[in-house]
C-alpha positions in Angstrom: 25.1 -12.4 2.9 24.0 -9.1 4.4 20.2 -8.6 4.5 18.0 -5.8 5.8 17.1 -7.9 8.8 20.6 -8.9 9.7 21.6 -5.2 9.3 19.0 -4.1 11.8 16.3 -2.9 9.5 12.5 -3.4 9.6 9.5 -2.1 7.7 7.7 0.5 9.9 3.9 0.5 10.2 2.1 2.9 8.0 0.9 4.9 11.0 4.5 5.7 12.1 5.9 9.1 11.2 6.4 9.6 7.4 8.8 11.8 5.5 6.8 11.6 2.2 4.4 9.6 0.1 5.5 8.6 -3.4 3.2 8.5 -6.5 3.8 7.5 -10.1 2.1 9.8 -12.5 -0.5 8.2 -14.8 0.7 7.9 -18.4 -0.8 4.6 -19.6 -4.2 5.3 -21.1 -4.9 1.6 -21.4 -5.0 1.3 -17.6 -8.3 3.3 -17.7 -9.6 2.4 -21.2 -12.0 5.0 -22.5 -11.9 6.6 -19.0 -8.5 8.2 -18.8 -9.5 11.9 -19.2 -10.3 12.6 -15.6 -7.4 10.6 -14.2 -4.5 13.2 -14.2 -6.7 15.7 -12.4 -7.7 13.0 -9.9 -4.0 12.2 -9.2 -3.5 16.0 -8.8 -6.3 16.1 -6.3 -4.8 13.2 -4.3 -1.4 14.7 -4.4 -2.8 18.0 -3.2 -4.6 16.2 -0.3 -1.3 14.5 0.7 0.6 17.8 0.5 -1.5 19.3 3.2 0.1 16.9 5.7 3.5 16.0 4.3 5.7 15.9 1.2 4.5 14.2 -1.9 7.1 12.9 -4.3 6.1 12.0 -7.9 7.8 9.8 -10.4 7.3 11.2 -13.9 9.2 11.8 -17.1 10.8 15.3 -17.1 8.9 16.5 -20.1 5.6 16.1 -18.2 6.6 18.1 -15.2 5.3 21.5 -16.4 1.8 20.2 -17.1 1.8 18.3 -13.8 2.7 21.4 -11.8 -0.2 23.2 -13.5 -2.6 20.4 -12.5 -1.2 20.4 -8.9 -1.6 24.2 -8.7 -5.2 24.0 -9.9 -5.9 21.3 -7.3 -4.6 23.6 -4.5 -1.4 21.6 -3.7 0.9 23.0 -1.1 3.8 23.8 -3.4 6.6 23.6 -0.8 5.5 20.0 -0.2 5.6 18.8 -3.8 8.7 17.3 -5.4 8.9 15.9 -8.9 11.5 13.4 -10.1 12.6 12.6 -13.7 11.7 9.0 -13.3 9.8 7.6 -16.4 7.2 5.0 -15.6 5.0 2.5 -17.5 2.1 2.7 -15.1 0.8 4.2 -11.9 0.8 1.5 -9.3 3.6 2.8 -7.1 2.6 0.6 -4.1 3.7 -2.4 -6.2 6.6 -1.2 -8.3 8.0 1.4 -5.9 10.5 0.6 -3.1 9.5 -0.9 0.1 11.3 1.3 2.6 12.9 -0.1 5.7 14.4 1.7 8.8 17.1 1.0 11.3 15.8 2.3 14.7 19.2 2.5 16.3 20.9 4.5 13.6 17.8 6.2 12.2 18.8 5.2 8.6 16.1 4.6 6.1 17.0 2.3 3.2 15.3 0.7 0.2 14.4 -2.9 -0.5 14.2 -3.5 -4.2 12.1 -6.5 -5.0 11.6 -7.9 -8.5 8.4 -6.7 -10.2 6.7 -8.3 -13.2 3.3 -6.5 -13.4 1.4 -9.2 -11.6 2.9 -12.1 -13.6 3.3 -10.2 -16.9 -0.4 -9.3 -17.1 0.3 -5.7 -18.3 3.6 -5.3 -20.2 5.8 -3.4 -20.6 7.0 -2.9 -17.1 10.8 -2.4 -17.4 10.6 1.3 -16.4 8.5 0.5 -13.3 11.0 -2.2 -12.2 13.7 0.5 -12.3 11.9 2.8 -9.9 13.4 1.6 -6.6 16.9 1.9 -8.1 16.2 5.4 -9.4 14.7 6.5 -6.1 17.7 5.1 -4.1 20.0 7.0 -6.4 18.1 10.3 -6.2 17.9 10.2 -2.4 21.4 8.7 -1.8 19.9 5.7 0.0 21.3 2.3 0.6 19.5 -0.3 -1.6 19.0 -3.9 -0.8 18.4 -6.0 -4.0 16.0 -8.8 -3.2 15.7 -11.9 -5.3 12.0 -12.5 -5.2 8.9 -11.0 -6.9 7.0 -9.0 -4.3 4.5 -6.2 -4.6 3.9 -3.8 -1.8 0.2 -4.3 -1.9 0.6 -8.0 -1.1 1.8 -7.3 2.4 0.6 -5.5 5.5 2.9 -5.0 8.5 2.4 -3.8 12.1 5.9 -2.5 12.5 6.5 -4.9 15.4 7.4 -8.0 13.4 4.0 -9.2 12.1 3.1 -9.4 8.5 -0.3 -10.2 6.9 -0.6 -11.6 3.3 -2.7 -14.0 1.2 -2.0 -17.4 -0.1 -3.8 -16.6 -3.4 -1.1 -14.0 -4.2 2.2 -14.9 -2.6 1.9 -18.7 -3.1 0.6 -18.2 -6.6 2.9 -20.1 -9.1 2.8 -17.0 -11.4 5.1 -15.1 -9.0 7.9 -17.3 -7.6 7.2 -20.9 -8.9 10.6 -22.2 -7.7 10.2 -21.0 -4.1 8.3 -23.0 -1.4 6.1 -21.5 1.2 8.9 -21.8 3.8 11.4 -20.1 1.4 9.0 -17.3 0.7 8.5 -16.8 4.4 12.2 -16.7 5.1 12.8 -14.1 2.3 10.1 -11.9 3.8 11.8 -12.2 7.2 15.2 -11.5 5.8 14.1 -8.6 3.6 11.5 -6.9 5.8 12.6 -7.5 9.4 9.4 -9.4 10.3 9.1 -12.7 12.3 5.5 -13.8 12.2 3.8 -14.4 8.8 0.0 -14.5 9.0 -1.8 -16.0 6.0 -5.3 -15.3 4.8 -6.8 -17.2 1.9 -8.2 -15.1 -1.0 -8.8 -11.5 -2.1 -11.9 -9.9 -3.5 -13.6 -10.3 -6.8 -12.3 -8.1 -9.5 -8.8 -7.8 -8.0 -6.4 -8.5 -10.9 -3.4 -8.8 -8.5 -4.6 -12.3 -7.4 -5.7 -11.1 -4.0 -3.7 -8.2 -2.5 -4.1 -7.8 1.2 -4.5 -4.0 1.0 -8.0 -4.5 -0.4 -9.2 -6.7 2.4 -7.3 -6.6 5.8 -5.2 -4.0 7.5 -3.6 -3.6 10.9 -4.6 -0.4 12.8 -2.6 -1.3 15.9 -0.1 -4.1 16.5 -2.8 -6.0 18.4 -5.8 -4.9 16.3 -7.0 -5.7 12.7 -9.5 -4.1 10.4 -11.1 -6.4 7.8 -13.8 -5.9 5.2 -17.0 -8.0 5.2 -19.8 -8.4 2.7 -23.3 -8.1 4.1 -25.1 -9.7 1.2 -24.8 -13.5 1.6 -25.5 -13.9 -2.1 -22.6 -11.8 -3.2 -19.5 -13.5 -4.5 -17.3 -11.9 -1.9 -19.4 -13.1 1.0 -17.9 -16.6 1.5 -14.3 -15.4 0.8 -14.4 -12.7 3.4 -16.2 -14.8 5.9 -13.4 -17.4 5.6 -10.8 -14.8 6.1 -12.6 -13.6 9.2 -12.5 -17.1 10.6 -8.8 -17.3 10.0 -8.2 -13.9 11.7 -10.1 -15.1 14.8 -7.7 -18.1 15.0 -4.6 -15.9 14.8 -2.7 -14.8 17.9 -0.4 -11.9 18.7 3.2 -12.7 19.8 2.0 -12.6 23.4 -0.6 -15.3 22.6 -3.7 -13.1 22.8 -6.4 -13.0 20.0 -6.4 -9.9 17.9 -9.0 -7.2 18.4 -10.9 -7.4 15.1 -13.0 -4.6 13.7 -14.9 -4.9 10.4 -15.5 -2.5 7.5 -18.4 -2.8 5.1 -17.9 -3.5 1.5 -19.3 -0.8 -0.9 -22.1 -2.0 -3.1 -20.7 -3.6 -6.2 -19.1 -1.2 -8.7 -19.1 -2.2 -12.4 -17.7 -0.9 -15.6 -18.8 -2.4 -18.9 -20.1 -5.5 -17.1 -16.8 -6.0 -15.2 -16.8 -6.1 -11.3 -14.2 -3.6 -10.0 -12.2 -4.1 -6.8 -13.8 -1.2 -4.8 -12.9 -1.5 -1.1 -12.8 0.8 1.8 -9.7 -1.1 3.1 -7.6 0.6 0.4 -7.2 3.7 2.5 -3.9 5.5 2.9 -2.4 6.8 6.2 -0.4 10.0 6.1 0.8 12.2 9.0 -2.3 13.3 10.8 -4.9 11.9 8.3 -6.5 9.0 6.6 -7.3 9.3 2.9 -10.4 7.2 2.4 -11.6 6.0 -1.0 -15.4 6.6 -1.3 -17.7 5.5 -4.1 -20.7 7.8 -4.2 -22.6 5.6 -1.8 -23.5 8.1 1.0 -24.6 5.7 3.7 -21.8 3.2 3.3 -19.2 5.9 2.6 -20.2 7.6 5.9 -20.2 4.3 7.8 -16.7 3.5 6.6 -15.5 7.0 7.6 -17.0 6.6 11.1 -15.3 3.3 11.6 -11.9 4.6 10.5 -12.3 7.7 12.6 -12.9 5.4 15.6 -9.8 3.4 14.7 -7.6 6.5 14.2 -9.2 9.1 16.5 -6.4 11.6 16.3 -6.4 11.7 12.5 -8.5 13.6 10.1 -10.6 11.5 7.7 -10.2 12.8 4.1 -12.7 11.2 1.7 -11.5 11.0 -1.9 -14.1 10.2 -4.6 -12.5 7.1 -6.2 -15.1 6.0 -8.7 -13.0 7.1 -11.7 -9.8 5.8 -10.0 -11.1 2.3 -9.4 -11.9 1.9 -13.2 -8.1 1.2 -13.3 -8.6 -1.7 -10.8 -7.1 0.1 -7.8 -7.5 3.1 -5.6 -5.6 5.2 -3.0 -3.3 2.6 -1.3 -2.5 1.0 -4.7 -1.1 4.2 -6.2 1.0 5.3 -3.3 4.0 4.2 -1.3 5.0 5.8 2.0 8.6 6.8 2.9 9.2 6.6 6.7 10.9 9.5 8.5 14.6 9.1 9.2 15.9 9.4 12.7 16.4 7.3 15.8 13.0 6.1 17.0 11.7 6.6 20.6 11.5 2.8 20.8 15.2 2.5 20.1 16.0 5.3 22.6 14.0 3.6 25.3 15.8 0.3 24.7 19.2 2.0 24.8 18.3 3.7 28.1 17.4 0.3 29.6 20.9 -0.9 28.8 
């Protein structure tokens, strides 16, 4: 059976050239119980920030478009870089219910992989509209769509664009996702669907993460041979042993050439609570766009500045754009969780170089 991998597709790294970033407009007040009022304006602020650098595409029911345009205009969005699609949604976590885009470097084609989505094991029904989003986007953009027979959320994986994928056992091996699949079968489906070869496993995610440990809250590639991971400085904090263990595992990992990864660490913000509940606030949940890094910050000036400085060092040619995410994280996610990047079409320089060598 034809798969993305056998057809020459791979998932590009987030730092590669993008055509657009997708968002799903917030409509579910229960996602931010008693705290929904500032959320539409916050999404507009984020969309406006993205629009400074590239196109932002938004899934939202058509009857909401007029009000959304008003909010985007008030936030200073670059109007030519805003596109709204009549795609109704149940919730706002586009990283997880949106398509995972793949690209063929030789032909330049960008296609969609459409994985099954069940709202993190049915935690937040209904989710039927969200599960339809990849199909709707494929139809709207006229893209090839590969239907993948496995539950997978975009926030559960991190790729370097060169065949390596980071994930966590607590999420992908959790029996609430794909109970009939073994570890080996899950790995093979990732290889077939995403064009990766090397699957790198960490153990657990951070406290308060209702996704069972998504990788995008803890560890990210910033080059194919370099990894950025969060650490907790307080040894009495619940996250301390979890993140130390993940660091130990990272130090044991090797690149395809057999070398250890260069590892940089990000601080964790001081714990953020709402109504006694620990929230999954993390500086690792940043979003890369063309020429910039959108960084979630949490009104903690010293740690916010430290995180910004580290990311600036990792991405020296990109502008660091801090986004106050205290209201956003009340919904149990921030910037990376609400977004999904669409890579730019066109033959890559890597493919051109390979062709020239032939």
